[in-house]
N, C-alpha and C positions, 0 to 999 in steps of 0.2 A: 353689870351689877350682879353680885352673887350673895347668897345667904350664908351665915355662919352656922346655921342649924344643920348638924350632920347626923349620920346614922348613929355614931357613938353618943352624941348628945341625947338622942331619942332613947337609946337603950340604957344609958347610964344616968338615970336620975331625973329625967324630965317629969314634972308633975303631971299626972294623968287627970284630965277633967272628964268626968262622966256625966255632966249635967247638960250636954248639948253643946252647940257651937255658937259662939258669939263672934261674928265677923263684922267689924266696923266698916263703914263705908258702903253698906248694902242697902241704901235707900235711894229711891229715885228723886227725892226732894233735894235739889241742889241749892247750896247757899250762894248768895251773891258774892262776886269777887271781893276780896279784901280791898278796902280803900287804900290808895297809895298817896304819898306826899305829892301835892301838885307842884308842877315846875314848868318853866317856860321851855319850849323846845330847845334841845341841845344840838349844837352843830359841831361836826368834827371834820378836820381836814385829813384826808388820807395821806399816808407817807408818799414821798416823792417816788416816781416810777423807778428811779435809779437806786433808791435806798434798799439795803438788805433788810427785809422785813417779812419773814416767811408766813406769818398768819394771814396775809392778804392774798397769798398765792392760791390760784384755783386749778382745776384740772385734777390730775392724779396726785394725791397727797398721802400721808401716812407712810407706808413703805414705798417711797417715791424712787424714781430712777436715780441711781447713784448711791442709794443707801444700803443696798443688799448684795450687790454683785460680788464684792470682795469677800464677804462672809460666806456666800454660796460657793465661791471657788475653794475656800478653805474647807468647808464642811462636806461638800459633795465630791470634790476632786482632790482634796489634800494639797491644793496649790496655794502658795504664798511667796512673797519676795524672798530671795536668797540673801540679799544684803540690805542693810539699813543705815541711814545716816544718823549717827549718834548726836543728838542735840545737846547743847550745853545747858541742860535743864535737869535738875534733881529736885524732887519734891518729898515732903514728909508723907504725903498720901496721894496716890493716883486712884481715881474712881473710874471704872469702866461702865458707862451708861449714865445718861442724864435724865432718866425717868425719876419717878417718885422715890424709889429706894436709893438711887445714886445721889440725888440732890439732898435727901435726908441724911445719908451717910456723911456727905461733905459738911453739912451743917452740924451734925452731932460731933464730928471730929473738931470742927472749928470752935464749938462751944467748950469742948473739954481741953483742947490743947492750946487755945488762945487764938485771937484774931489774926496774929501774924504767922500762923501755921501755913506752910506752902502746900497748896492743894491744886491738883489738876483733875478736871472732869472731862473725859473723852466720850463722844457720842457719834454714832455713824450717821445720824439724821442731820438735816439742815436746820432743825429747831430743837429746843429742849422740851422736856416734859414726858417723854416716852409716849404712852397711850393718851396722856392728858394734853391734847393739842387744841389750840385755839383757831377757829375759823372766823375771819373778820371780813365784812363786806361794807362798802360805802356806796351811798346813792343820795344825790340831792342834799348833801350836807349832813346826812344822818349815817350813823354807824350802826350796823347790825351784827350781832354775834351769835355763834352757836358752838356746839361742842364737836370736837373731832375724835373723841375717844372717851376716856374715863369721865363719868358723868357727875357723881354727887358725893356728898358727905353722908354716910350711913351711920346713924346712931352715934354721933361724935361724943355724946356723954358717956358712952361705954368704952372709949379708947383706953388702952393701957396707960400707966403713968408716963412712960417714955413718949408714946405717940401723942397723948394729950398735952404733955409739956411742949412738944414741938409745935403743935397747933397753937398753943397760947403764945409761944415765942414769935410766931409770925402774925399774931393778932387775932386769930380765930378762937376766941375764948367763949365762955358760956353766954356772955352778954351779946357778942356779935352773932352767935348762932341763933339766939332769940330774935335779934333784929332781922336776920335772914328769913326766919319763919314769918315774921310780921309783914315783910315786904314781898312775900311770895303769894300771888293770888290763889285763892282756894280753887280756882278753876284751871290750875296748871297740872294736868295729869302727869306730864313727864317728870315733875318734881315729887311724885309720890302722893299727891292729894287724891285719895280714893273716892271722894265725893265729886271730883271734877267730872265734867262732861267728857266722856270717852266713848268711842263707838267701834263698830266693826264695818268693814267695807268688803263686799263679796262681788266678784264679777257677775254681771248680768248680760242679758241679750243686747242691751243698748247702754253700755257703760256700767260702772259699778253701782250696785245697790248699796246706798249709804244708810246705815242704821245708827242713829245718834243716841242721845240720852246718856245712860251709864252702863256700858257693856260689862264692866267689872261686877256691878251689882246684879245684872242679869245672870251672869254665869254662876253666881252664888245664891240664886233664888230670891233676889230682892223684889221689892214691890213692883208689880207690873211686868215681871219677867216673862210670864206666859204669853202675853200679847206681843212682846218683842220677838220671842222665839218664833211665833207663828207668822211673823212678817219676813223671816229670812227666806231667801230664794233657794230652798232645799226641799226635797220631797216631804210630804206630810208625815210619812212614817218616821222620818228622821226627826221632824219637829216634835212628834209625840214622845220619842225617846228622850230628847233633850229636855222637854218639860219635866218629865219624871226625874231625870238625872240632876238637873240644876236645882230642882225644888226639894230634893231628898224625899220624894214620895214613896220610894221603896228601897229596900236593901238589895243592892246588886251583888252582894256576896252571900245572899240567902242560900241556905243549904250546906254551907261549910261550917264546921265546928269552929269555936273560937281559936283553937290552936291552928287549924287549917287556914283560917282567915289571916292570922298573923304571918304564917309561912307564905301565903299567897301574895300578900302586899309587899313582902320583902324579897320575893324571888321572881315576880312577874313584871314585865314592862308595863308602863302606863297605857301604851297604845294597844297592847294585847288585851288588857283589861277592858278598854273602851270597845274593842271589837267583840271579844269572846263573852264577856259578862254583861256589859251594858247593851251591846247589840248594834252599835253604830257601824255604818258602812265605812270602808277604808277611805272613801273620798270625802267623808265628813270629818274624819279625825283631825285634819290640819287645823280646823277651827279651835280645837282644844290645845294645839301645840304652839301657837304663836307666842304666848306668854312664856312658855318654857324656853323657846329659842332665844328670846330676848334676855331672860334672867340667867340662863345657864349655858347657852350656846350649843346645846345638844337637843335632840328631839325626844319625844315620849317613847321612842323605841330604845333609848339608851338609859332611861331612868326607871326605877321601880315605881310601883303605885305609891308607896309610902314617900319616897323621895319627891315625887311630883306634887302630891297634894300638900305636903308640908313645905313645899318650895314655891307655892303660888298657883298651882293648877287647881281646877275645880274638881269636885267629886267627893270631898270629905263628908258631905252630908248624906251620901248615898251608900255608905258601907256599914250601917248598923253600929254596933257597940265599938267596933274597931275604929270607925270614923270618929266617934265621940272621943275615944282615947287619943286620937291624933290631933284633936282640936287645940290642945295646949301648945304643941309644936307649931301648928299653923299660926296660932296666936303670936308665938315668939317671932315667927317670920314676918307677920303683918306689923308687929311692933317695930321691927327693924326698917321696913320700907315706909312705915308711917313717919318715922323720925328721920326723914331725909331732907337735906337742904342742898341747894344748888346755886352755883354762880351762873351767870348768863353764858359763859364759855366753858362750863363744866369745871373739872378739876384743873384746867389750865391755869386758873387764877391762883390755885394753891402752889403750882409749880412756879408761877411768876413771883409770888411772895417769897418762896425759898431762894430763888435766884437773886432777888434784890437784897436779901440778907447776906448772901455769899459775895455778891459783886454789887455794892451799892451804886456804883457809877452807871449801871444800866438804866436807873430811874431815880436820880438823886432827890427829886422833889416829891416822890411818892410817899404818902403818909402811912399806908398799910392797906388792910382789907377794905377800908371805906372808899378808897379810890383806885384800887388795883386794876379794876376792869377797864377804866378809861385812861390809865397811865400809858404814855408812849414809851416803849422800851427801845433803848439804843443798843442794838446787837453788836455794834463795833466795840463796845466796852467789855464784852464778855472775855476776851482773850488778850488783854493788853499786858505788855511787859511791866515789871515793877509793881504789880499788885499781887497780894498773897494768894488769892484764889482765882483760878482761870477756868473758863468753860470753853472747850475747843470742839466745835461742831464739825460735821463732815469728815469725821476721823474714825475709821473702822479698825478696831484692835484685832490683831491676828496672832499675838503671842504674849504670854505672861509667864515668867519663870523667876524663881528665887535663885540668887547667886551667892553661894558660900554661906547661906544663912544670915547674910548681912544686909542685903538689898534686893530689890526686885527690878527686873528689866521688863519694860512694856513696849512692844512693837506695834505700830499701827500704820495704816495707809491713808494718806490725805491728798486728794486731788492727784492721784497717781504716784505720789512720792512715798517711799518707804522710810519711816522715821522711828527713832528709838529715844525713850526717856527712861530715867531711873527714879526710884523712890524707896523710902524706908518701908512703906507698907502699901498694899493694894486691896481694894474692895471691888469684887466683880459683881456689879449690879446690872447684869445683862441676862439674856435668855439662858436658862439652865443647860439646855441641850447643846449650846455652842461651847460651853466651858471646857468639856473634854478635849475639844480641838484647840482651844487656847492654851490649855495646861495639860499636855499629854503625859506629864510625869505623875499625875494624880493616881492613887491606887485604883485598881480595876473596879472594885466594888463601889467606890465612890463615883466613878465615871458611869457605871451602869445605873446608879441611883439618879444621877443628873439627867440621864437620857430617858428615864421612864415616862415622865409626864409629857403630854403634848398640849401646847397652848391652843386656846379656842380662837379660831379665825372669825373675823367679822368685817363688815364694811359699814361705815357711817357716811352718809352723803348729806350735804347741805345745799339747798337750792334757793337762790335769791330770786324773789318774785317782785315784779314791778309794783304790786300792791297786794293787799289782803282781801280784796273785794270778793273774789270767788271763794276763798277759804272760809271767810266769815259765815257763809251760808251753809256750811257743813254742820254747824251747831255742836261742835265738839273740838277739843284741842288736841286729841290724839286718837288714832285709829289703828286697830289691828287689821292686817291685810293678809290673812293666812294663805291665800292662793297666789300671791304676787311675789316678784323677786325681792321687794323690800317689804318685810312683814310688819314693820311698825312705821307709821307716818305721823308726824306730830309737828305742831308749830315749835320753833326753837324756844328755849327757856325765857318766858316773859317775866323775868324777875328784876326788880329795881334794886340790885345789890351792887356794891362796889362803884357807885356813881353812874351806873348805866341806866339809860332810859329806853325801855323796850318800845315797840310800835304802840302808838297811842290809839289807833283805830284802823278800820279797813282801808282808809285812804293812804296810810303810810306803807312804805315798802316793808317786806317781811322775809323771813327765812324759814323754809320748811326743812325739818330734820327727818331723815329716813334711815332705817336700820335694815341691813341685809345679813342674814346668816346663810352661808353656803352649804349647810348640812342638809342633805336630801331627806325628805319626809317619807320616802318609800321604805318599807321594811327591808333592812339590810340582808343581803343574801350571804349564805355561808358564815364562817366564824369571824365576822368582821366586828371588832370591838369599837367602842366609842373613840378610842385613840386612833384606830385605823380611819374612821370616818372624819376625824378632825384633820388628819393628814390629807385626805382627799379634798376636804374643804379648802385647806391651805393652797393646794395646787390649783384648784378652781379659781381662787382669787388671783394668784400670780398669772394665770393664763387668760384672764379676762381683761381686755384692754379698756381704756377709758371710754372709747367710742361706744362699746357695748353697754357699759353702765349708763352712759348718757341716754342711749336709746331706751333702755329699760325705764329710766326715771321719767323721761318725757312721755312714754306711752302710759305708764301707771298714773301719773298726775293728770294727764289729759282725760283718761277714763274716769277718774274720780271727780275732777273739777270741771270737765267740759260742759256738763249739764247746767253749770252756773255761770257760763260765759267765758270760761278760761280758754286761752289759746296759747299753747306752749311755745309756739314760734315767736309770739310777741311778748308774752308775760314772763318768761324765764330770762333773767339777766345774767346769771352766772351759776355754775355748778362746781362744787368741790367734792371729790370722792376721796374719803380717807380709807385707804386699803390697809388693813391690819391682819396680815397672815399669821403672825405670832402674837395673839391677843392675850386673853386672860388666863391666869394660872389654872392648871388642870385640877378639877375637884375629883377625888376618888369616888367611884360609882359602884354600887353594890352588885350590879350585874357582871362587872368585869374585874373588880379589884377586891382582894381579900382584906380582912381587918387585921392589919399588922400590929404586933406588939409595940408598945410605946418605945420610941427610939429606933425602930426597925423599918419604918416606912421609907420608901425611896427618897422622898424629899428630906428626911432627917439624916439619912446616910449621906446624901449628896451635899449637904450644906456644911460638912465638917471643915473646921479650920485646917489650912495647909500651910503651916509656918507663917510667913508674912503675908499670906493671901487668905482673905475671907470672902464669903459669898453672901450677898444680900439682895433678895428679890422676892416677889410674891410666890414664885415657884418654890422657894425654900420654905415657905409656910403652907403651901398648897391651899391658899385662900386668895381669891381675886378681889381683895379689898385694900383701900389705901392705907388703913391703919396697919394692915399686915406688912405692907411695904416699909412703913416706918419702924415697926417692931424688928423686922429683919435687919434694917440699917443699924438700929441700936445694938443688936447682938453683934454684928460684924465689927462695929467700931469698938465695942467693949473688948472683943477678942484681941484686936490689934493694939489697944492701949492699956492692956492689963498691966498693973503695976504703976501706972501714972496717976 
């Protein structure tokens, strides 16, 4: 998840509120969970073991074995097949990438050019959806779901006309969004409910010290925050500082002029501020960084004070007048995360809705969003002959070129076979940095623009538990774990949306969702930019085997839950690790990136149309949000269908 509030938004016209800070969700009084429609227990039959159905696969997922090797040979070593078998397949449009941008581009083209338009979508993974992957578990006749990547719908009422129209086309209109809100319990912290019980877990001498209640409220000086801070297993001197900092008891920028304050918060990293001005020890700073890692994928060493506090971190109450001026931006951010809705499998359900529109045969009886979560998809229908739109998985594209200004050739490798198809048009809905290797004929300036941003790496793990007995005793649905490998630990989305029935109580099996950011929290040495650190994080992910992640998961959950009778050897039924080395689009950061003139930013130069080839992805918008993916897809299709 990332926020649309940028430095440019702040500087160019954000209304400054000087009357103090109004932060919703900062009360310790928790509302009871919203009542949900009663139903009899639902039973689900898992797919046959021989069926091709990627959502139920466990172990290492995301960037799984077989999905990246061909692309790495191309990008790292310049190696690709010398000869290709030319298939007797010509399409109106070939889309490279079956993530949100790719699926949206195919649907926009289908809508504009007619349902009989011939479209081929190619993707290197064994499942569609890009980062929006579905993790599905079965136990004792019950189906449990969680997200393997992209999480939620952020402020869907604020989508552009094109993106909003696409959402309505697949059934996610205002009425359904309102229904999602009604059927999301108020105690679901993962779905952005700020009054939900959420805690912090810090390592202690005998397992983790669990602090429940409402940690988000505590960090913003909510009722009872002082008592909670004094219960943390940190030195008393650090507790005193946090009490002042969370509560806004003093101005930590005191002594600076107004102009100097403004310069300071725009040029100093958040972590430097915490250590130099607030006075926290370096080993306490990670407590402030967990939320930044989750929302932005970088640490407080990479973000300015202003970027951090307007993007979810605490401290805005403790910067005097400048903090009050920033309250409106923080309010805009809070509005965006408050207006969040979520399917039980994250945005995988959105991808499923798009796929069913493109290829109805995958789920011919599915009605729409009201039953998308429980619909069984037939993957064998994705790439059948004699249907206008085909989605071909396990296919890594290695070359795209325009031929005589009349057609496009697309080369790809599938199961070791080098193949070629042709098309009238092509949309590249893949990773920006790979595109210069796919299209070496692009202008050099455009290739440099495409290579500038570095995607945010992350790992999402889902752990199937025998039951929720131990978890229920934590008294919160989500925990920040700043000193652990997995910095966020939560129950999977317990929302009754799309026909899904979440666990009914502690006796039912459950899934624990865990988020790992590989970005180190130590102060970077030398001239290491955020992009450099993201590259390091990517290599860490690729070089960490499943067995290592499994050990981290077992040790962390045992330390958190062991005091409540949990035994990882008996209680963990399955583990799925979603490895995403090339994750969310790079957001420009004030400490590393200039303020480019409009049209001159690398992503704007990089996304230029190249004849019959257009580019559509969140990289091309420099915004890691689903509606940005849709907007990029709309632009690309409009480029390729101009005049129609």
